[in-house]
N, C-alpha and C positions, 0 to 999 in steps of 0.2 A: 504494500500500500504506500501511497505518497501523501505527505502532509505539507501544506503550503503555509508559510508564516510570513506575515506582512511586516513592512518596515515599522520599527518602533523607535520613537524619539525617547532618549533616555538621558538623565543627568549624568554627567561624567566630569572628571577633572583630567587635565592634560599633564602628562609626565614625560620629560625628556630623558632619553637613555644616555647614560654617561659612557658611551663608547664611540669609536669611529668605525664605520663599516665601509670598507672599500673592497669590492670583490671582483673576481674575474668576470668578464662579460659586461663591462661598464656601459651604461646607457645614458643616464642623466642624473643631475643632482636633485635630491628631495630633502626637505626638512622632515624629520621624523618625530611624531608625537604618539605617545601611548595613552590609551583611554582607560580610565578607571583603574582599580586594583592598586596594589602596592608596588608595581613596577613590572619589569620584563619577566614574563612567565610566572608571575605571582611570587617571585623570589625577592625577599626584602634586602635592604642594605645596598642597593645599587646607587652609585653616585650620579647626581644630576649634572649634566653638562650639555653644551650644544652638540648636536649630532648632524653630520651630513652623510648621506648614503647615496651611492650611485652604483648600480649594478644590475646584472641579469639575475634571474630568479635563483635563489638558494633556498633549499628546504632543510631546516635544522631541527632534528629530532631532539627533544629533551625528555628526561625521565625514563625510567626502566620500562621498556615495552618490547614486544616480540611479535613476529608474524605467525599466522597459522594458515596453512593451505587448505582450501575447501574444494580443490579440484574434483575429488571423488564424491562430493556430497551433492545430492539432487536438490538444489535450492528452487523453491516454488515461487511463483508470483513475479517472475521476470517478464519483460516485454521488449519490443523493438522501439520503444519511445525513449524514455529516460532511464528505465530500470533494466538496462541491457545485461545480459548474462555475465559479461566480463567484469562487471563491477562487484560481483559477489563470489569471485574465485579465491579470495583470501581475505583475512581480517588481521588487524593489529590490536592487541590487548595489553593492558597493564593497569596498575592501581592508579597511576596519576602521570600522564604523559602529555607532551605538547608536539604539535606541528607548528613551528615558527617559520612563516613563509616571508621572505624578504626579497626586495627588488621588483615588486609588482608595479607595472607601469601605470595603473589606474588607481584612483582614490576610492573606488567602491566596486563591489562585485556581487553577483548573485552566487550564493553558496549552496551547493548541493552535497548532502551527506548521505551515503548509502550504508545500510547496516544489515546484518543477518545474525540471528542467534543460532549458534551451532552446538552449544553444550547443554543448555538448560531446557527443560520441558515445561516447567510450571512457572508462572509469574513469581517475582520476588527473589529469584536466584541471582539475577544480575540487574543492578540498578546504577545508573551513572548520570552525571551532568556533563554538558558540553558548553564551554565558554568561547566567546569570540572577543579577543582583546579584553579579557577579564570580566566580560558581561555575559550572562546566560540569556540567549534569545528565548522568547516564549516558545514553549513546546519542547525545549531541550533540557528542562529540569526533570530530574528523576526519571530518565528514560528507562523503560522496562520493555525490552523487545518482545518477550513472551506475551506480555499483556497487550502490546500494540499490534503484533503481527503473528506471533506463534513461532515455534522452532522451525528453522530452515525455511523461512519465508522472507522474501525480499521486503525491506522497509526503507523508505527514503524520505528525507526532509529537505526542503529547499527554503532558503532564507534570502529574499531579494535585498539588494542594496546594502550589503554588509560593508562597513567602512574599513578601508585599508590605509590609514593615515601614513603618509610618507612611504607608501608601498609596502607596509608591514601588516601582516595578519597573524595573530597568535591564536591558534586553536588548541584549547586545552580539554582533555578527556579525563574526568575525575570520577573515580568509583565511589558510590555510596554504599553498595553492597556487592561483593564479588569483585569483578574486574570490569573496567571500562573497555569499550570496543569501538572500532571504526573499520568499515570495509573499503570505502572509496570516497575520495574528495574531488569535487569538480568546481572550479571557479570560472565564471563567465562574465564578460563585459563587452559592450558594443564595440565593434571594430577590432577586437582582439581574439586570437585563437584561444579556445578553452585550455585551461591548465588542469590536467588530470593527474591526481596523485594516487598511485597504487599502493595499497597498504603493505604489500609484500616487499616493497623496495626500501632501501636504506643505504647508508654509506657502505655497507658490506656487499651489497649487490644491487645494481641498477642498470637498466638498459639506457645507456646514454649515447648521444651521437658522437662520432669520432671524426676528427679532422683528417684530411689527407695531406701529407707533407708534399712540398714541391719536389720536382725531379732532382734538385740539387741537394736535398736533405736526406741523409741516411740516418734517421733517428728512430728509436724504438724504446719501449719501456724496459727498464732494468732495475735491479734492486741491489743494495749493498747492506751488509749487516756486521755486527760486532759479535765475536764468538762467545756464546754463552751469556751475553749481556743484553740481548733483545734490541738494542738501539739500531734503528734502520732508517735509511733514506731511500726514496723510491721516485726517481725522476719519471714522469709520465708524459713524454712529449706528444704522444698521439692524442692527448686530451689537453695539451697546453697547460699542464698542471704538475703538481709535485705532492708527494706524501712524505711525512716524517714523523716518527714517534719513538721516544725513549723506551716504550713498552712493546714495540715491535709490530709485526703484521697483525691485522685484525683490530688494532686500536688506533689506526691512522685514518686520516681524512684527506680527500682531494682538496688542495688549496693551491695557492700560487707561490712560487719562489722567484723573485725578480733578480736576475743577474743580467744587467744591461750595460752597454757601452755607448758613449756619446763623443762625437768629435767636436772640433772648434766651431763648425758650422751648425751644430745642433742636430745633426743626423744621429738617430738612435737605432741600434739593433740589439736584440736580446737573445738569450737562449730560450728554447721553446718550452718554458715552464710557466709562462704567463701569456695572456693575450692582450696586455695593455700596450705593448709596443710591437713593431715589426720584428720578426725573427731574422737571423742571418740567412741569406739566400742559399748559402752553401755551408752545410754542416756534415762532417764525416765523423760518425760515432765509432769508437773502438773500445773493445772490452779486453780486460786482462783478468787474471785470477783474483786480483784485489782491487780493481778499479774500473772506472769508465772515463774515457777521454772524448772530448768534443773539439774537433778542429774546425774553427769558424772563420768565415770570411764573407765579405760583401763588397760589391763595387762602390757602394756609397760611402764606405769608410776607408781611410787611408792606412789603416793598420789591421792586423789579424790577431785573433785570440785563440789560444788553446787552453781549455779548461779541463782539469783532471780532478775527479773525485776519487779518494783513496780510502780503503778500509784496511789498515795494516793487519797482516796475519803472518805468523811464522810457527811452524810445528814445535811444540814443547814450550814455547815462550808464553806463559800465562798472562803476564802483564801486558805485553805488546798486543796479544790477540784479543784480550777481553776489555782493555781500556775503552771506555765509551766515548769515542770521538772519531770524526772523519776529517781528513784534510781536503780543502778545496784550493787547488793551486791554479793560478792564472798566469800564463806565459804570453806576453804581448810582443809582437814583432812589427817592425816598420820596414816593408820591402822597398820603400821609395828612397829617393835621393835627398829629401829635405826633412827637417825636423817636423814632428807632428805632436800635437797635444790632444789629450782626451780625458775622459772621466769614466770611472766605474761606479755603478749603483748596485748595491745588494740590499734587498728588503725581504722580510718574511712576515707573514700574517701571524697575529697572536690569537690563540684559541680562547684564552681567558682574558678577563679585564685586569691587566697588570699595570694599572696607572696610578695606584695609590700606595701609600705606606712605604715609600722608598724602593719600590720595585718598578723597573729593573735596578739592579745594583751593579756597581763597578766590580770587576774582577780584581783580585790582588795583582799588583804590578801594572794596573791600568791597561791590560792587554785587550779589554773588551768589557762585556756586561753579562749579567745573568738574571734570570727570573724564574718563577715557578709556574708550572702548568699541570693540570689534572687530566689524566687519561683513564679510559675505561674500556673494557671488553664488550660492553653492551652496544646496542645499535644507536644510542644517542650520540650525537656529535658534540654536544656541549653538556657539561655536568651541571645539572640543576640541584642545588643544595637541598631542596625539599623532597625530591624523589630521584633516585639514580640507581644504577645497577652495581654500584661500588666503584670506587676510583682509587687511583694511585697518583701521588704527587711527585713530580720530578723537578730538579733544577735543570734548566737549559741555559746554554751559553753560546755566545758568538765572540770569537777572539781573532786577532791578526798577529802576524809576526812583526810588523812594523807599525805600531799604533800611532806614531807621529805622522804617518802619511794619510790617515783617514779622518773624516769628520763623522763622529758618532751621532746617531739619531735615536735616542732612547729615553731621554729625560722625561719627555711627555709624548707618549706614542699616540695620543689623540691628534696631535699636530702632524699632518702629513704633507705640508707644503714643501718639504725637502725632496719629495718624490717628483721626478720629472713629469711635466705635462705630456700626455700622449699626443701623437700627430692625428690629423683628421682621419676618421675611419677606424680609429682604435679607441678603446678596446673593441675586439670583435664581438659580434652579436652571437649569443647562444640561443638556439631555438627551444631548448628544453631545460628544465631545472637541473641543478646539481645538488645532490644530497651531501651536505658538508656542514661545517661550522660557519657561522657568520663572523668574519674577522672583527676582532675587537681591538683594532689598531695594528700598526706596523712598526717594526724597528729594523735598524740596519746601519748602513754607512754609505757615504760616497767618498771617492778618492780620486784626486787628479793624478795624471801621469804625463811625462814627456818622453818621447822616443826620438833619439838622434837618427840621422839618416842610416838606414840599415841597422838600426839599434834594437836592443832587446830589453825587456824588463820583466820581473817576476813579482808575484804577490801571493801570499798564502793566508788563507783564513782557516779557522777551525770551528767545526760544529760539534758541540760537546753536550753531555748531560750527566746526571748523577742522581742516585737515590741510595740512602742508607737504611731504608725501611724494608720490611718483609715484603717479598713480591711473589713467593711461591709457597703454597702449603704442601708439606711433605709428611705423610703419615700422621696428619693432624697437627703438625707443628707449623705455625704460620710465620715464624720469625726467620725464614730463609732469605738472606740477602744476597745480592749479586757478588760473585767471587772477587770482583775488583776492589771491594771494600776490605778484604781480609787482611788484618794487620801483619800476619806472618806470610802473606802472599803479595799480591800487587800493591796493597796498602794505599789505594787511592781513595781518601776519605772525604773528598768534596769535589765539586765541579772545578773549583780553583786548582786543586791538585791534578785533576785530569788535564786541564789546559797547560799547567806548568810542565807536565810530563810530555805532552805533545809538542810544545814549542821550546822546551828547555834543552839542556845539554845532551839529552839522550836522543834527540831527533836524528842525528846522523846514523846512529845504530838502528833506529826504527826504519829509516829510509833504506839502509843497506840490506837489512833482513827482508823487508817487504819486496824490494827489487829482486833479490835473489829468488824468493819464492815465486814471484811472478814468472820467472824464467824456467821453471822446472818441467814445463810441457813444451818448451821451445825446441827447435830443430837440434840444438846441441845435446838435448837429453832424450827426446822421444821423436822418432822419425821412422816411417812417414806418418804424417797426420795433417789432413787438410785444414784450412782455416775454419771451415764450418765446425770441425771437431773441437778446435781450440775455443771458438766462441761458445759452443754448447757446454764445454767444460767450465768456462768462466761463469756462465749463467747458472749452471747447476750447482757449482760450489757455493756461490753467494746465497742461493736460495736455501741450501742446506744450513749454512751458517746462520741465516736469519731465524731458523727454527730451533737453534740450540739454546739450552738453559744450563747455566753453571752457577750454583749458589752454595751457601754454607749456613749452618745454623748457629745457635748461641754456644754450642759446645765445640765448634770448629769442624763438625762433620760435613763433608762436601756431598753434593748431589749433582749429577749430570744426567740430562735427558734431552730428547729431541722431539719436537712436535712432528707429526706427519706433514702438516701444511694446512691450508685452508680448504674447506671449513672444518675438516676433521682433525682437530687439534689434540690428538691422543699423544700421550707421552711415551716415546720409545716403544711403539708397537714392535713386538719381537720380529714379526715378518717383514716390517719395513726396515728395521735395522739389519736384518739379514741381507737386504739389498744394498744398504748404505755402508756395510762394514769395510769395503775396500778403502774408504776414507780413513778409518781408524788403523787398518793394517798398514796403510801407506804413511800416515802422518802423525797419528796420536794413539798408539796401541794401548797405553794405560787407560784411556777412556773406554775402550772395549772391555777391559777387565772390570772397570767400574760398573758398566751395564750388566755384565754377566753376574756380578754379585748383587746388584739391585733387583734384577728380575726374580731371583729365587725367593726374595722376601714377600712376593705376592703370589706364590704358587698355590694351587688348589688341590683338593682331594676329591676325586671322582671314584666311581665303582671300580674302574680299571687301575687306579693308583694315583700317583701325584702327577700334576701337569701344570704348565705355566699359564698365567693369564695372558690375554691378547696384548694388553698394554698396562701402564701403571697410573693412568689418570688422564685428565683432560683439562685444557685451558690452563688456569693457574692453580689447579689442584692435582697433586700426585698422591692420592690416597687409595688407589686401587683401580682395578679395571673399570673402564667406562663404556667400552664397546658393547653392543647389545647381546652378543653371544660369543661363546668360546670357539677356539680353533685348536684344540689341544694336541692332536697328532702333529699338525704343522709346527706349532710353536715349540713343542718338545724337540722335534727333529732339527728345527732352526737353531735352537740353543746348543745342541750337541755339535752341530757343524760349525757354529761360530766359535765355540770353545776349542774345538779341534784346529781351526784355522789360526786362532790366536797362538796356540801352542806351536804349530808348525812354522809360523812366521817369526815368532820370538824365541823359540827354544826354551821357554820357561816351563819346564816340567814340574817344578814345585807348585806352580799355580794350578795346573790341571789336577795335580794330586789332591790339592786342597778342595777342589770343586767336584771331585769325581763321584762322590756320593749322590749328587744330583744327576749325573749322567746315568748311574745305575737305575735310579727311580724313573727317569724320563724314558729311558730305553725300554724298561719293562712295561711301562704304560703302553708304548707303541706295540710291543709284543701282544699285549692283551686286546688290542684293537683289531687284530686279524682273527676273526672267528670262523672263517671258512677254510683256513689252512693253505691259502695260495701265496702268502707272504704280503699281500696288499691289505692295508687297513680298510675295514668296511664298516666301522662305527667311529664316531667322533671325527668325521671326515670333512666337516665344513672347513673351507680354507680361505685364504686372503684374497682370492680373485673375485671380489664382491661386485664387480661390474661385468662379470662373465655370465655365460648362460648357466642354467641350473645344472647341466651336466658337468660343466667345468668346476663349479663351486661346491656342489653338494653331493655328487654321485658317490656311491660305494665303489670300492675297488678302482680308484683313479690311478692312471699311469703316473700323473704328476706326484701325488703323495706316495705312491709305491716306490718311485725312484728316489724321492727324498728320504724315505725310510731306509732304503738300501744304503744311501750315502751316510745316514746317521748310524746305521749298524756297523759299517766298516770303520767310521770314525770312532765310535765307542769301543770297538774291538781293539783298535790301535792304542787308544788311550788306556784301556784296561791293561794292555801289555806293558805300559810304561809305569805301572804302579809298583811299589816296593814288593808287594806280594800279589802278583797277577792272579785274577780269578779265572782259572782255566775253563770252568763250566760256563761262565758268562761269555767268555770269548767264543767258545764253541757254539753257543746259542746264537750269537750275532752272526757268525760265519755261516751257520746252517741257513739262516734266513737270507743272507746275501745270495747264496746259491739258489734258494727257492725262488726269490724274486727274479733272478736271471732266467730261470726256467719258465716262469710265468710270462715274462716279457716275450720270450721266443715262442711259446706254445699257445698263449691265450690272447695276447695283445697285439702281436705283429700282424699287419694287414697287407703285406706285400711291398708297400713303399712308405708306410708310416705306422706309428703306434696308435692304437685306439685311444680316445679320451678316457674311456673307462670300460670295465666289464660288468656293468650294472644292467641287468635285463629290464629294469624298470624305466630306463632312459630310452627314448625313441632311437631307433637304429641310426638314423641320419646324424643325430647329435653324438651318439656313442662312438660312431666310426669317423667323426670329423677329423680334420687336420688341426693340430694345436701346436703353438710355439712352446708349450710348457713341458713336454715329455722329458726333456733333458735338463730342466731347470735345476734339479737337485744334485747334478753332477759337478757343478762348477767348482765348489770348494775342494772336492776330491781331486779334480783335474789340476787345480792351481797349487795345491799344497801337499797332495799325496803322491807317493811313488807308484801306487797301484790304484787304478780307478774303480776297482771292485766289479768290473764287467768282464764277461767272456769276450774273446776276440770277435765272435759272431755278433754279439750285441753292440760292440763298439761300432762295427760297420753299419748295423741297423740304425743306431742313433745318428750316424752321419747322414744316412739316406733320409731318415725321418726329418731331420732339421732342414735339409734342402727342400724336401717335398712340402713340408708345412710352411716354410717361408714363401714358396712360390704360390701356394693356394691361399694364403692369408694376406699377401701384400696389397696395400692400398696406396693412396697418393703419398702419405707421410710415414709409412711403415706398416707393420703387421698388426692386425687385430688378433684377439685371443684365439679364435677358432674360425674355421671356414664355414660353419653352419650356425645360424641363429645368433649371430653376434657381429656388430660393427663397431666395436669399442677397442681402441688402441691404447696401450700403456707404453710410453716412450722408454721408461726405465726397464721394462721387461724385454723390449726390443734390444736395448744395449746389453742386457744380461745374456740374451740369446746369441747376440753377435760374438761376445767373448767366448761363450761355450763353443761356437763354431770354430773359432781359432784353435782352442785347446784340443778339440776333437780331431784337428788336422784335416778338415774337409778340403779336398782339392778345389782350388779356385775361389774359396771363400774370402781370403784376404783381399782379393782383387775387387770385390764388391763393396768393401767397407767405406770407401770414400763416398760412394753414392748413398749408402744407408745413412751415414752421418749427415750428409747434405739434406736428405729428406727430413731428418729430425730437426735440424736447425731451421730449415724453411718453415716448419710448423711453428716453432717458437717465435720466429721472426714475424710470421703472419699474425700470431696472437699479439705480440708486443707492439706491432705497428698499427693494427686495425681493431684489436679487441682489448683484452687485458693481458699484460705482460708478466714478467717473472718466469719461473719454470713451471709449465703446466704439463702434468704427466699424461693427461688423457685427451685424446681426440675421439669424439663420438661422431661418426659419420652419419649424416642425415640421409636416409633412404629417399630416393626420388629427387634429391638435389644434385647428386653426382654419381656417375657410374663407379663401380667398385675400384676400378683401376684406371685412373688418369683421364678417362673420357668425360665429356660434359653433356648434360641433357637439358635442353631448353634454356631459359634465362638463368645465367649462372654467375655468381660472384664467389670467390674462394671463401670469404668470411661466412657465407651462408651455408657452405657445404659441410661444415663440421662445427660441433659444439665443444666447448672446453670444460674440463672438470679437474679436480684435485690441483688447486692452484698454489703458487708460491710454495712448491712442494719440495720436500727434502730428498726424494728418491733419485733425483737426477745424478747424484754422485756415483750411481752405478757405472757411470762413464769410466771411473777409475779402474774398473776391472779390465779395461782394454789396454792399460799401460803394460801390464805383465803379459797380456794375451799376444801382443805384437811379437814377443820373444818366446811365447809358449813356455813361460818360466814355471818350473815346479820347485818351489822352495820348501825344503824340509830342514829348518835350522836345528830341529831336535836331533837329527842324524848328521848335521854339518854337511848338507848336500844341496846343491843347486843345479838342476837340469835345465837345459835350454834347447830350443829348436826354432830358429827365427822364421817368422812367417813371410818376411820380405828380404830380398837381397839388399845389402847396404843399409840395413836397419840399425837404429840406435835404440837401446832399451834401458831405461833406468830401473834400478832395483830399490825402490823406495823403502821397503821393509828393512833393508840393511843399512840405510843412511845413518850418518852421524850428524844430526842437525845442530849439535852443540859445538862442532868444530869451528875454531876461529878462522881457519883458512877456508874461504868459500869453495875453493877448488877441491877440497878434501872431504866434502860432505856427502855427495851422492855417488854411489857406484853406478857405472854405465857400461853396458856391453855394446861394443861396436863391431858390426859384421861387415865383411867385404862383399864384393859383387857376386861371389859364389856362395854366400851364406855362411862362410866360415868365420869363426871368432877372430877378428883381426887385432883388437885391442880391448883392454879392460881398464877403465878409469877407476881408481881407488880399489884395487883388488883386495887390499888388506881388510876391507869391510865385508867381504863375501865369504861364504863357507869354503872350507878347504877343498871339498870335493866338488869341483866345477867341471861339468862335462856335457856334451851334446847327447841328447836322447829323445827319440820321437815316441809317441804313444803306441 
């Protein structure tokens, strides 16, 4: 039903908001007045001050609220007039939340609110009020949807002529009983397109229009993070925007970051993180393992600029890697024959109202300034003191290496006259709103410079943050602080200390170590590797780093874990870390030991025995498993294989002896899950491939889990043999099952050119006999670390053929999907894992196709980062009907419509690091002092990161490298003293 409410004249008082609002998409100046109430969003204590606002539409959510999808619910009472079906596909609910809409070009709008009750059946269960700029219009007091319309029936209210003074409308939804609710909001005004607000959208996910860069601009979204410390920056040039948060991904907002350059004639060009000025016409973006560089030039400016953002990282160096800061280096050059002058402008929007009480404050040493900001994991972009999802306060800082060169602008961030006026036509118009915070001022600096003919100049700024409060709850203990605070560790106890470290006497060492690490995948260490592979590695590594947590509690106990990514923020899911572990094996093995010891504290007891939880928590809680169901066989097998690989790579036999009791428990659990005697688990078989078909994820007697169980049995057998008193009976039981699974593979699962997905008669034959990239997945750690892969010679040949056949039948535009039947979902990480397995299996011709495969994966990431959402996205879900399965196009086609993305800013891309050893088909068994090699390419260079000495003072003495000649023979070994004594060539 629809209820019409007429204009109401009401007494009110005007209140000016004490902030400055200047946002991307500027349109015009408006004075802003707020009507009634005690201030913005009914939050008291705001300072009064003159306010000017100019901008495109921003929607700022305040208060704790969340969306609920109603796609599967049959809502009644819709029509083709105003109550269209799409308005009732989702709702947003919460106790007390706001939609604050800013930048509206008209002073009054017709407001349409659509509601549907989805939870309650009887009146009185949900009652709420709706306010418009602190006033409740008639008919919106004590709204009871069950009483008005009934359950799952469309209800709509329209309010003509709602005032939007200064282009601001604050809609508040306040619960009287239960939770307040809204389904859809529409604003209409003569001569203006309707503004429609979908309740399912927020800063976390929105369908927003994307710009297309000019032909001279090679720019795309990328992310940089600090190891274990959550601080991240996220340039988003495809949206002319920027994200930044000390609390990391999921707590950030689209905003603008102004980095602009002006010459003596007043010509301005900027980097593509704001729309208030023209961007450089030519920008070449380059990635490294620790940074992003933009090489910028424009014919309108007599100088060129190179801007580099750096996130220092070095294996084993806790202080350097965790310190919460980024370098922003600007290198200016004058290619002309005459002196030129110019200016730099840097400005960042403030999320909070930091204008009073001495905030911002000067940093020690006058290198810059600092201020505090609140961040939250909820969907609100601004923290409302009366209702929020919980927030964390951080110090943030901006500093420079030469403070005498800059003019700071932070004493009164309400004043923005220091920011350069945009030229005609700028800022650019945005056709749709942005879900973000409304900027409450800007701060930054401008700095003049002079360049002699053919001259150069450099300038360094630092973006820093700090928190000494608890940020992660572990096993109920909330006081876990970031490791960078630890007195007997990094000992960075304030944001001032962070800046002093970044710009002080240790900077040469920070630069040298970071530069060295940046080069470890260069031609000098790893060859051949196409540029697409290096770009993919850089993207993947930084997304992994953004997901890391490293904290300590009041007793000095450290905790390390890694989110999967967005939106599944599970802490160190065992199956995800199984894919990530080549990072630890290559660069930080002690952290794998930490994880192995943490996981067992969350083990479970089922009928078959002890098993591991899927994960250790979610978001900022590490109190136990959060995933909705167990994957016990897989997680147990993963644990055994990870412990085995750590042992083989490090040679630390004492460690595996200390953990071996868990191996016994977890192996016997897998024993008990084979109830039909073929060696393959047939109960507790749910696995991690949760976007695959039912056959892939849930079937009994899976090839995928059977082979992983085989790998775990061989690994457990070898570790049992390394105990002081080997258990001969256990070893025999493991080896008996290794033989049994080999026979089942040959006799029951082999279909002539590939292995079946499963031997479960309940699965349709077409799915049961489909081609899958997962058959050999469980072999990789045995192939990379074991001297015996636990397969018969016949089965080795079969796995080679299976991998080739499955790759051919599952290949799509950007890589392989899970299976050839009933699935069009691709995981890039599992493609990389499959690729490495193909190298180690020694498949003829396989290495020759790797450049093409890597180019496919990088093209997918580039597509996402330049036209959709960037970062590392693990999933490409191909849309049937939009594109043929392999390369062809059908009807109207744009690449961005042909595939959907999922699992974003994801950690699992570091599976790339499995390829570094695969190039040499290295089999490292430090426990027996043996390294076997069999180069996949003539003339290859292969680093052995697991044997590196990262602490060596001499950079040339850190990483051992095997160098092969044109015939594939070992020509030279760099740093042979770091390698096992038994170094020899051996093929599988």
